[in-house]
Rosetta silent file (secondary structure, phi, psi, omega in degrees, C-alpha in Angstrom):
SEQUENCE: XXXXXXXXXXXXXXXXXXXXXXXXXXXXXXXXXXXXXXXXXXXXXXXXXXXXXXXXXXXXXXXXXXXXXXXXXXXXXXXXXXXXXXXXXXXXXXXXXXXXXXXXXXXXXXXXXXXXXXXXXXXXXXXXXXXXXXXXXXXXXXXXXXXXXXXXXXXXXXXXXXXXXXXXXXXXXXXXXXXXXXXXXXXXXXXXXXXXXXXXXXXXXXXXXXXXXXXXXXXXXXXXXXXXXXXXXXXXXXXXXXXXXXXXXXXXXXXXXXXXXXXXXXXXXXXXXXXXXXXXXX
SCORE:     score description
SCORE:     0.000 S_00000001
   1 L     0.000  128.259 -177.334   13.363   18.431  -40.653 S_00000001
   2 L   -69.534  133.337 -179.143   14.075   21.275  -38.308 S_00000001
   3 L   -66.756  146.052  178.178   15.242   20.158  -34.873 S_00000001
   4 L   -65.591  149.806  174.850   12.951   20.872  -31.951 S_00000001
   5 L   -69.436  112.477 -173.335   13.821   23.752  -29.713 S_00000001
   6 L  -118.966   93.243 -178.113   15.535   21.894  -26.874 S_00000001
   7 L  -118.218 -174.601 -176.122   16.387   24.184  -24.021 S_00000001
   8 H   -56.445  -39.159 -176.213   16.648   24.015  -20.252 S_00000001
   9 H   -76.306  -19.738 -177.407   12.919   24.391  -19.744 S_00000001
  10 H  -104.510   -0.468 -178.786   11.977   21.674  -22.228 S_00000001
  11 L   -65.656  113.324 -175.823   14.545   19.050  -21.181 S_00000001
  12 L   -69.247  -17.410 -177.752   12.385   16.023  -20.235 S_00000001
  13 L   -80.143  -11.043 -176.702   15.107   14.549  -18.032 S_00000001
  14 L   -85.203  -23.596 -176.546   14.949   17.451  -15.571 S_00000001
  15 L    64.093 -155.141  179.347   11.379   16.908  -14.369 S_00000001
  16 L  -127.230   17.202  174.143    9.912   19.663  -12.252 S_00000001
  17 L   -75.926  151.340  179.353   11.764   19.127   -8.962 S_00000001
  18 L   -63.403  148.571  175.586   13.899   22.064   -7.785 S_00000001
  19 L   -80.796  147.707    3.674   17.563   22.055   -8.770 S_00000001
  20 L   -84.789   -1.592  174.410   19.920   20.458   -7.943 S_00000001
  21 L   100.261   31.726  172.539   17.405   17.842   -6.834 S_00000001
  22 L   -61.622  152.949 -173.979   18.367   16.713   -3.347 S_00000001
  23 L   -59.650  -31.599 -178.238   15.852   14.255   -1.916 S_00000001
  24 L   -80.953   -7.519  177.570   14.585   16.783    0.615 S_00000001
  25 L   -84.503  118.873 -179.351   13.856   19.356   -2.094 S_00000001
  26 L  -113.399  153.779  178.309   10.211   19.117   -3.067 S_00000001
  27 L   -62.980  158.748  174.388    8.302   20.943   -5.813 S_00000001
  28 L   -60.978  151.217  177.626    6.262   24.016   -4.958 S_00000001
  29 L   -52.507  137.660 -178.719    2.648   23.255   -3.954 S_00000001
  30 L   -64.274  150.113 -173.693    0.580   22.511   -7.039 S_00000001
  31 H   -59.084  -29.640  176.815   -1.639   25.335   -8.213 S_00000001
  32 H   -60.004  -42.616  179.509   -4.776   23.344   -7.332 S_00000001
  33 H   -66.793  -39.044  179.436   -3.674   23.375   -3.676 S_00000001
  34 H   -62.498  -46.091 -177.573   -2.868   27.067   -3.829 S_00000001
  35 H   -65.555  -27.752 -177.534   -6.278   27.932   -5.298 S_00000001
  36 L  -105.953   22.091  175.910   -8.089   25.897   -2.632 S_00000001
  37 L    55.786   38.755  179.077   -6.069   27.198    0.337 S_00000001
  38 L  -115.589    1.516 -177.154   -4.376   23.826    0.896 S_00000001
  39 H   -62.799  -26.656 -179.378   -0.804   24.833    0.055 S_00000001
  40 H   -62.681  -22.980 -179.904    0.004   25.223    3.758 S_00000001
  41 H   -91.435    2.226 -177.734   -0.236   21.430    4.080 S_00000001
  42 H  -119.803   31.730  174.306    2.238   20.845    1.234 S_00000001
  43 L   -68.774  155.147 -174.861    5.319   22.499    2.675 S_00000001
  44 H   -56.603  -41.527 -177.236    8.572   20.667    1.967 S_00000001
  45 H   -67.014  -32.693  177.032    9.068   19.495    5.569 S_00000001
  46 H   -69.318  -44.292  179.914    5.577   17.996    5.641 S_00000001
  47 H   -65.677  -35.813  176.571    6.110   16.218    2.319 S_00000001
  48 H   -66.362  -37.356  177.445    9.490   14.908    3.531 S_00000001
  49 H   -65.065  -40.491  178.304    7.806   13.557    6.650 S_00000001
  50 H   -65.462  -41.290  178.022    5.206   11.834    4.482 S_00000001
  51 H   -63.311  -44.164  179.644    7.908   10.337    2.283 S_00000001
  52 H   -57.913  -45.747 -176.226    9.817    9.077    5.328 S_00000001
  53 H   -72.012  -18.410  173.177    6.781    7.365    6.812 S_00000001
  54 H   -74.435  -33.812  179.619    6.110    5.663    3.454 S_00000001
  55 H   -83.158  -22.548 -174.283    9.578    4.089    3.484 S_00000001
  56 L   -56.826  -36.996 -178.019    9.500    3.213    7.194 S_00000001
  57 H   -58.985  -18.441  178.561    7.469   -0.066    6.842 S_00000001
  58 H   -63.457  -29.272 -179.398   10.456   -1.710    5.131 S_00000001
  59 H   -66.433  -57.446  178.596   12.220   -1.856    8.504 S_00000001
  60 H   -64.351  -29.567  179.779    9.619   -3.958   10.393 S_00000001
  61 H   -63.990  -46.771  179.253    8.951   -6.011    7.239 S_00000001
  62 H   -71.147  -35.955  176.041   12.580   -7.144    6.947 S_00000001
  63 H   -61.857  -43.588 -179.909   12.870   -7.572   10.717 S_00000001
  64 H   -63.967  -43.534  178.532    9.788   -9.787   10.726 S_00000001
  65 H   -60.243  -40.062  178.963   11.112  -11.863    7.817 S_00000001
  66 H   -67.063  -43.159  179.640   14.382  -12.303    9.697 S_00000001
  67 H   -61.099  -41.312  179.001   12.629  -13.272   12.951 S_00000001
  68 H   -64.603  -42.813  177.161   10.572  -15.881   11.117 S_00000001
  69 H   -61.501  -42.960 -178.080   13.734  -17.226    9.459 S_00000001
  70 H   -63.633  -32.913 -178.282   15.528  -17.238   12.823 S_00000001
  71 L  -111.458   33.134 -175.972   12.715  -19.267   14.443 S_00000001
  72 H   -62.257  -34.709 -179.535   11.911  -21.405   11.432 S_00000001
  73 H   -66.102  -42.365  178.595   12.276  -24.677   13.360 S_00000001
  74 H   -63.276  -44.880 -179.210    9.758  -23.574   15.987 S_00000001
  75 H   -69.594  -35.819  178.826    7.306  -22.387   13.355 S_00000001
  76 H   -62.688  -39.821  178.018    7.801  -25.473   11.206 S_00000001
  77 H   -67.139  -33.617 -178.012    6.835  -27.671   14.155 S_00000001
  78 H   -78.319  -42.073 -174.610    3.796  -25.488   14.807 S_00000001
  79 H   -87.426  -37.345  177.321    2.597  -25.074   11.215 S_00000001
  80 L   127.925  -40.256 -176.506    3.598  -28.438    9.765 S_00000001
  81 L  -140.904  158.874  178.082    6.006  -27.840    6.864 S_00000001
  82 H   -67.238  -34.683 -178.574    9.003  -25.731    5.907 S_00000001
  83 H   -63.863  -32.614  177.683    7.189  -24.350    2.848 S_00000001
  84 H   -66.974  -38.797  176.948    4.550  -22.870    5.156 S_00000001
  85 H   -64.186  -42.384  178.822    7.262  -21.090    7.120 S_00000001
  86 H   -60.836  -45.342  179.926    8.740  -19.783    3.872 S_00000001
  87 H   -63.140  -39.006  177.648    5.364  -18.461    2.721 S_00000001
  88 H   -64.905  -36.691 -178.186    4.839  -16.790    6.080 S_00000001
  89 H   -68.929  -39.841 -176.274    8.297  -15.230    5.833 S_00000001
  90 H   -83.330  -15.094 -177.306    7.821  -13.717    2.359 S_00000001
  91 H   -55.802  -52.826 -179.758    4.297  -12.458    3.032 S_00000001
  92 H   -64.791  -28.806  178.768    5.271   -9.156    4.723 S_00000001
  93 H   -70.210  -41.209  178.337    7.939   -8.570    2.079 S_00000001
  94 H   -61.936  -46.629 -178.636    5.467   -9.022   -0.772 S_00000001
  95 H   -65.384  -41.172 -178.269    2.992   -6.618    0.801 S_00000001
  96 H   -69.958  -42.465  177.455    5.633   -4.023    1.642 S_00000001
  97 H   -67.701  -25.827  172.895    7.279   -4.135   -1.773 S_00000001
  98 H   -61.317  -29.462  177.990    3.785   -3.798   -3.226 S_00000001
  99 L   -65.338  -16.031  177.211    3.754   -0.409   -1.546 S_00000001
 100 H   -61.622  -26.494  179.001    6.469    0.669   -3.984 S_00000001
 101 H   -61.570  -43.013  177.664    3.709    1.125   -6.559 S_00000001
 102 H   -69.967  -37.320  179.774    2.275    3.949   -4.495 S_00000001
 103 H   -63.161  -40.973  177.432    5.722    5.354   -3.767 S_00000001
 104 H   -59.697  -45.363  179.142    6.499    5.558   -7.497 S_00000001
 105 H   -61.404  -45.904 -178.300    3.248    7.466   -8.052 S_00000001
 106 H   -65.381  -38.471  178.276    3.938    9.817   -5.143 S_00000001
 107 H   -62.344  -41.423  178.670    7.497   10.454   -6.301 S_00000001
 108 H   -63.879  -36.264 -176.298    6.180   11.348   -9.745 S_00000001
 109 L   -90.060    8.292 -179.330    3.598   13.685   -8.220 S_00000001
 110 L    72.865   23.050  179.872    6.070   15.437   -5.931 S_00000001
 111 L    61.842   25.503  177.754    4.591   13.672   -2.872 S_00000001
 112 L  -113.558  129.635  173.998    1.477   15.828   -3.115 S_00000001
 113 L   -91.582  115.417 -174.003   -2.032   14.372   -3.119 S_00000001
 114 L  -135.608  170.501  176.813   -4.025   16.630   -5.414 S_00000001
 115 L   -52.571  131.715 -178.038   -7.113   16.445   -7.639 S_00000001
 116 E   -93.533  138.038  178.766   -6.633   13.680  -10.233 S_00000001
 117 E  -137.010  154.249  173.691   -7.269   14.319  -13.931 S_00000001
 118 L   -61.244  126.435 -177.050   -7.069   12.440  -17.210 S_00000001
 119 L   -65.942  -13.481  177.839   -3.601   13.254  -18.641 S_00000001
 120 L   -90.419   -5.114  179.124   -5.159   13.750  -22.087 S_00000001
 121 L   -65.332  143.649 -175.771   -7.474   16.491  -20.817 S_00000001
 122 L   -60.278  -35.002 -175.777   -6.742   19.868  -22.374 S_00000001
 123 L   -89.694    3.065 -176.768   -6.360   21.565  -18.984 S_00000001
 124 L   -69.610  132.064  176.466   -4.077   18.868  -17.521 S_00000001
 125 L  -147.864  125.931 -175.533   -0.794   20.168  -16.147 S_00000001
 126 L   -61.400  -23.606  178.176    1.416   18.182  -13.802 S_00000001
 127 L   -80.265   -4.101  179.676    2.137   21.376  -11.841 S_00000001
 128 L  -117.833  -40.215 -173.539   -1.588   21.701  -11.143 S_00000001
 129 L  -128.007  169.824  172.375   -3.089   18.198  -11.035 S_00000001
 130 E  -100.846  157.024 -173.978   -2.176   14.557  -10.469 S_00000001
 131 E   -84.391  111.605 -178.515   -2.245   11.914  -13.194 S_00000001
 132 H   -65.277  -38.623 -179.300   -5.400    9.760  -12.962 S_00000001
 133 H   -65.057  -38.143  177.468   -4.085    7.090  -15.311 S_00000001
 134 H   -64.270  -39.924  178.171   -0.966    6.691  -13.197 S_00000001
 135 H   -61.610  -41.950 -179.745   -3.161    6.304  -10.112 S_00000001
 136 H   -62.935  -41.846  177.823   -5.172    3.550  -11.796 S_00000001
 137 H   -65.124  -43.118  179.665   -2.000    1.634  -12.705 S_00000001
 138 H   -61.696  -42.562  178.226   -0.624    2.103   -9.182 S_00000001
 139 H   -61.887  -44.633 -178.866   -3.888    0.824   -7.663 S_00000001
 140 H   -58.188  -51.603 -176.978   -3.913   -2.217   -9.924 S_00000001
 141 H   -71.354  -36.627  178.344   -0.363   -3.288   -9.045 S_00000001
 142 H   -60.544  -49.832 -177.590   -0.700   -2.310   -5.381 S_00000001
 143 H   -73.022  -24.978  174.329   -3.800   -4.443   -4.827 S_00000001
 144 H   -66.061  -46.294  178.829   -2.327   -7.268   -6.872 S_00000001
 145 H   -69.054  -38.719  178.838    0.697   -7.389   -4.560 S_00000001
 146 H   -63.259  -42.795  178.196   -1.449   -6.913   -1.444 S_00000001
 147 H   -62.094  -40.446  178.569   -3.679   -9.802   -2.481 S_00000001
 148 H   -64.884  -40.092  178.069   -0.594  -11.951   -3.114 S_00000001
 149 H   -65.476  -42.247  176.706    0.794  -11.062    0.311 S_00000001
 150 H   -62.274  -41.684 -178.895   -2.498  -11.890    2.023 S_00000001
 151 H   -64.152  -45.564 -178.431   -2.675  -15.171    0.105 S_00000001
 152 H   -65.128  -35.157  176.585    0.857  -16.265    1.022 S_00000001
 153 H   -63.240  -46.262 -179.428    0.160  -15.531    4.706 S_00000001
 154 H   -64.594  -40.499  176.861   -3.001  -17.628    4.604 S_00000001
 155 H   -64.664  -36.090  177.950   -1.217  -20.452    2.777 S_00000001
 156 H   -65.543  -37.078 -178.658    1.530  -20.282    5.372 S_00000001
 157 H   -80.098  -47.741 -173.697   -0.934  -20.635    8.229 S_00000001
 158 H   -93.951  -14.116 -179.288   -3.429  -23.114    6.764 S_00000001
 159 L    75.889 -171.939 -178.677   -1.139  -25.001    4.377 S_00000001
 160 L   -92.173  117.922  173.597   -2.149  -26.556    1.071 S_00000001
 161 L  -146.426  179.861 -175.708   -5.662  -27.974    0.941 S_00000001
 162 H   -58.214  -40.675 -177.547   -8.581  -27.880   -1.469 S_00000001
 163 H   -68.440  -49.207 -176.369   -9.848  -24.558   -0.155 S_00000001
 164 H   -70.002  -36.565  178.505   -6.531  -22.688   -0.105 S_00000001
 165 H   -68.459  -38.212  175.881   -5.368  -24.081   -3.464 S_00000001
 166 H   -62.549  -42.184  177.923   -8.710  -23.122   -5.043 S_00000001
 167 H   -62.127  -41.624 -179.108   -8.288  -19.646   -3.570 S_00000001
 168 H   -64.184  -44.613 -179.569   -4.737  -19.436   -4.934 S_00000001
 169 H   -66.465  -46.808  179.234   -5.769  -20.467   -8.450 S_00000001
 170 H   -58.879  -46.768 -178.084   -8.813  -18.184   -8.467 S_00000001
 171 H   -63.248  -41.586 -178.614   -6.789  -15.220   -7.174 S_00000001
 172 H   -65.950  -46.965 -176.684   -3.993  -15.743   -9.706 S_00000001
 173 H   -66.819  -53.330 -176.718   -6.263  -16.109  -12.721 S_00000001
 174 H   -68.020  -38.652 -178.623   -8.698  -13.300  -11.904 S_00000001
 175 H   -63.544  -39.516 -175.778   -5.988  -11.026  -10.517 S_00000001
 176 H   -87.275  -36.980 -173.600   -3.786  -11.227  -13.602 S_00000001
 177 H  -115.935    3.591  179.582   -6.275  -11.480  -16.467 S_00000001
 178 L   -62.785  153.832 -178.457   -9.453  -10.027  -14.978 S_00000001
 179 L   -67.261  148.557  179.531  -11.049   -7.079  -16.812 S_00000001
 180 L   -82.644  -12.956  176.993  -10.043   -3.528  -15.859 S_00000001
 181 L  -132.459  146.039    3.612  -13.642   -2.361  -16.132 S_00000001
 182 L   -77.001  168.986  178.651  -15.995   -1.851  -14.442 S_00000001
 183 E  -113.382  162.765 -178.716  -14.317   -0.216  -11.470 S_00000001
 184 L   -91.784   17.026 -178.393  -15.492    0.250   -7.897 S_00000001
 185 L   -54.789  136.418  174.750  -14.870    4.009   -8.110 S_00000001
 186 E  -141.876  170.478 -178.362  -17.226    6.134   -6.029 S_00000001
 187 E  -101.173  136.381  175.864  -17.375    9.763   -4.949 S_00000001
 188 E  -139.254  131.572 -172.405  -16.307   11.009   -1.537 S_00000001
 189 L    53.426   34.110  178.053  -16.126   14.723   -0.730 S_00000001
 190 L    64.776   24.121  177.143  -17.316   15.159   -4.304 S_00000001
 191 E  -125.970  138.756  177.255  -14.128   13.553   -5.648 S_00000001
 192 E   -70.841  128.773 -179.895  -13.819   10.191   -7.454 S_00000001
 193 E  -130.722  162.423  175.037  -11.844    7.724   -5.352 S_00000001
 194 L    63.437   61.886  178.950  -10.770    4.089   -5.498 S_00000001
 195 L   -80.699   65.529 -176.128  -10.209    3.534   -9.252 S_00000001
 196 L  -115.951  137.986  179.057   -9.794   -0.218   -8.846 S_00000001
 197 E   -58.946  137.210  180.000  -11.171   -2.936  -11.111 S_00000001
 198 H   -58.375  -40.114 -178.914  -14.173   -4.730   -9.588 S_00000001
 199 H   -60.249  -43.898 -179.360  -12.631   -8.116  -10.431 S_00000001
 200 H   -72.072  -32.127  177.001   -9.448   -7.320   -8.501 S_00000001
 201 H   -63.944  -39.205  177.353  -11.458   -5.863   -5.614 S_00000001
 202 H   -61.480  -45.436  178.277  -13.324   -9.174   -5.312 S_00000001
 203 H   -58.783  -44.660 -178.490  -10.002  -11.039   -5.181 S_00000001
 204 H   -64.801  -45.435 -178.014   -8.716   -8.670   -2.514 S_00000001
 205 H   -62.573  -42.965  179.489  -11.843   -8.884   -0.330 S_00000001
 206 H   -62.708  -45.859 -179.497  -11.879  -12.697   -0.408 S_00000001
 207 H   -67.472  -35.697  178.036   -8.191  -12.899    0.477 S_00000001
 208 H   -65.641  -36.870  179.205   -8.565  -10.262    3.207 S_00000001
 209 H   -66.682  -46.115  177.866  -11.413  -12.261    4.756 S_00000001
 210 H   -64.746  -35.792  179.357   -9.412  -15.504    4.750 S_00000001
 211 H   -63.635  -38.123  175.297   -6.435  -13.568    6.091 S_00000001
 212 H   -58.381  -44.688  178.677   -8.493  -12.412    9.088 S_00000001
 213 H   -63.461  -37.447  179.704   -9.258  -16.033    9.867 S_00000001
 214 H   -65.781  -41.968  177.839   -5.563  -16.891    9.488 S_00000001
 215 H   -62.404  -43.949 -179.852   -4.520  -14.177   11.922 S_00000001
 216 H   -64.509  -43.077 -179.397   -7.070  -15.351   14.481 S_00000001
 217 H   -61.936  -40.355 -174.357   -6.050  -18.993   14.048 S_00000001
 218 H   -79.424  -37.343 -169.559   -2.353  -18.209   14.447 S_00000001
 219 H  -109.412  -13.182 -174.840   -2.393  -15.668   17.271 S_00000001
 220 H   -62.601  -44.575 -179.628   -5.531  -16.232   19.382 S_00000001
 221 H   -66.120  -48.035  177.116   -4.024  -19.031   21.507 S_00000001
 222 H   -60.074  -36.131  177.691   -0.675  -17.254   22.181 S_00000001
 223 H   -65.949  -41.214  178.159   -2.589  -14.082   23.112 S_00000001
 224 H   -63.684  -39.418  179.081   -4.769  -16.045   25.520 S_00000001
 225 H   -65.078  -29.308  177.767   -1.648  -17.619   27.035 S_00000001
 226 L   -88.470   10.087 -179.515   -0.284  -14.111   27.554 S_00000001
 227 L    58.991   39.783  175.923   -3.603  -13.200   29.263 S_00000001
 228 L  -117.054  151.517 -179.111   -4.539  -10.826   26.445 S_00000001
 229 L   -60.806  136.706  179.557   -7.899  -10.741   24.605 S_00000001
 230 H   -63.085  -27.020 -177.641   -8.034  -13.063   21.605 S_00000001
 231 H   -62.917  -19.320  178.236   -9.711  -10.313   19.585 S_00000001
 232 H   -65.109  -16.810  178.096   -6.340   -8.539   19.487 S_00000001
 233 H   -62.550  -20.392  179.900   -5.307  -11.106   16.884 S_00000001
 234 H   -94.694    3.901 -175.766   -7.307   -9.019   14.391 S_00000001
 235 H   -63.400  -46.630 -175.620   -5.539   -5.774   15.324 S_00000001
 236 H   -61.417  -55.113  179.016   -2.879   -5.854   12.593 S_00000001
 237 H   -62.651  -30.211  178.934   -5.177   -6.425    9.592 S_00000001
 238 H   -67.747  -43.604  178.454   -7.673   -3.946   11.064 S_00000001
 239 H   -64.901  -39.749  178.113   -5.051   -1.201   11.379 S_00000001
 240 H   -62.886  -39.441  178.672   -3.811   -1.873    7.855 S_00000001
 241 H   -65.356  -45.193  178.770   -7.380   -1.582    6.572 S_00000001
 242 H   -59.794  -45.029  178.325   -7.972    1.692    8.406 S_00000001
 243 H   -60.425  -42.382  179.403   -4.737    3.100    7.018 S_00000001
 244 H   -64.776  -40.238  179.608   -5.647    2.045    3.493 S_00000001
 245 H   -66.602  -42.185  179.448   -9.117    3.595    3.734 S_00000001
 246 H   -62.086  -43.466 -179.229   -7.733    6.876    5.068 S_00000001
 247 H   -67.174  -51.887 -172.447   -5.195    7.062    2.248 S_00000001
 248 H   -77.070  -23.928 -176.151   -7.434    5.957   -0.614 S_00000001
 249 H  -110.172  -54.036 -174.349  -10.646    7.685    0.431 S_00000001
 250 H   -78.005  -53.406 -177.495   -9.978   10.569    2.827 S_00000001
 251 H   -62.142  -38.895 -176.394   -6.522   11.788    1.726 S_00000001
 252 H   -85.728   11.945  174.374   -7.354   11.453   -1.968 S_00000001
 253 H  -127.261  -25.768  177.959  -10.551   13.463   -1.622 S_00000001
 254 H   -94.194  -27.108 -178.826   -9.636   16.187    0.886 S_00000001
 255 L    62.135   23.744  171.545   -6.073   16.761   -0.474 S_00000001
 256 L   -90.938  114.662 -173.037   -4.938   17.580    3.046 S_00000001
 257 H   -63.659  -20.910  177.790   -1.447   16.061    3.201 S_00000001
 258 H   -67.884  -29.026  174.119   -1.776   15.400    6.944 S_00000001
 259 H   -66.343  -35.670  176.362   -4.396   12.753    6.174 S_00000001
 260 H   -60.696  -44.045  177.577   -1.785   11.162    3.929 S_00000001
 261 H   -64.597  -44.590 -178.325    0.606   11.079    6.891 S_00000001
 262 H   -60.429  -38.818  179.423   -2.086    9.740    9.238 S_00000001
 263 H   -56.708  -47.158 -177.801   -2.847    6.860    6.886 S_00000001
 264 H   -79.702  -14.797  171.382    0.706    5.582    7.041 S_00000001
 265 H   -64.363  -44.904  176.480    0.879    6.162   10.760 S_00000001
 266 H   -61.687  -43.191 -177.590   -1.758    3.416   11.106 S_00000001
 267 H   -64.437  -41.322  179.618    0.117    1.191    8.663 S_00000001
 268 H   -68.574  -39.841  176.463    3.402    1.565   10.536 S_00000001
 269 H   -59.756  -41.004  178.672    1.781    0.879   13.895 S_00000001
 270 H   -61.770  -44.660 -177.749    0.329   -2.301   12.393 S_00000001
 271 H   -64.229  -42.450  179.848    3.702   -3.433   11.056 S_00000001
 272 H   -72.990  -32.274  176.638    5.494   -2.907   14.367 S_00000001
 273 H   -64.473  -34.949  179.871    2.604   -4.521   16.297 S_00000001
 274 H   -62.542  -34.359  175.949    3.006   -7.600   14.112 S_00000001
 275 H   -59.505  -42.092  179.589    6.567   -7.974   15.376 S_00000001
 276 H   -65.336  -44.841 -178.609    5.202   -8.199   18.916 S_00000001
 277 H   -62.988  -40.671  178.127    2.538  -10.746   18.015 S_00000001
 278 H   -65.554  -30.057  177.359    5.001  -13.032   16.262 S_00000001
 279 H   -63.501  -19.959  177.759    7.194  -12.832   19.368 S_00000001
 280 L   -76.467  -11.994 -176.898    4.404  -14.604   21.249 S_00000001
 281 L   -84.022  -16.294 -179.376    4.859  -17.692   19.059 S_00000001
 282 L  -135.092    0.000    0.000    8.306  -18.586   20.373 S_00000001
């Protein structure tokens, strides 16, 4: 059997990033962006800024985990058990590491949000479009980790009881073995967005709702003691939600990379705000 022609241009290990491949070197704007006059938003410095702000949440996440560990005795007395403190401590780490799913997708796509297509389509070219199947996998794992992070926070605040244990079992079973179809995909700006399984979306919404109650329960009294409105206890989950909606709906339908940056601006503000709120507990 004749060996395949294996030259520099066909080497699969090279990818399509510029040589020699320093982290700040980004691929040229995809042809879809060029054709739709959006290439100006995909300059290398903009994409590097977007990449930086995606990695930034790891700093407040680890700081928060450390602060909780450092004040574990205070929190244990407040919450009731050491296991609740542990669950509270790992919650931000689970959610932040869940964000790696999106980072992997963005790294593969050259940090450009572009029109998504089925990779088996005849016209599919990674230099023109983004991989829809990769997005679906990233969404599945991202929301699985986000749901787990929300659940551990709620378990940390409310402890183990019939309601929270039922929620944990339901979330685990449906989240892991639930069907991938149908999906909650809808069109925005004439582009399909949110390719997430309906079953997993239900799990996420339920956990997000309980998480709101957990945030209010944990922070409303300390905020009142600091003469701040109790409603501020919902600021962190609200900012995270806004950031997620901007990324998943607006950025992935307009393909303006600045919306991508704006989404994570909200997420980072939420993460750093959470450090302040936890400081009110001790």
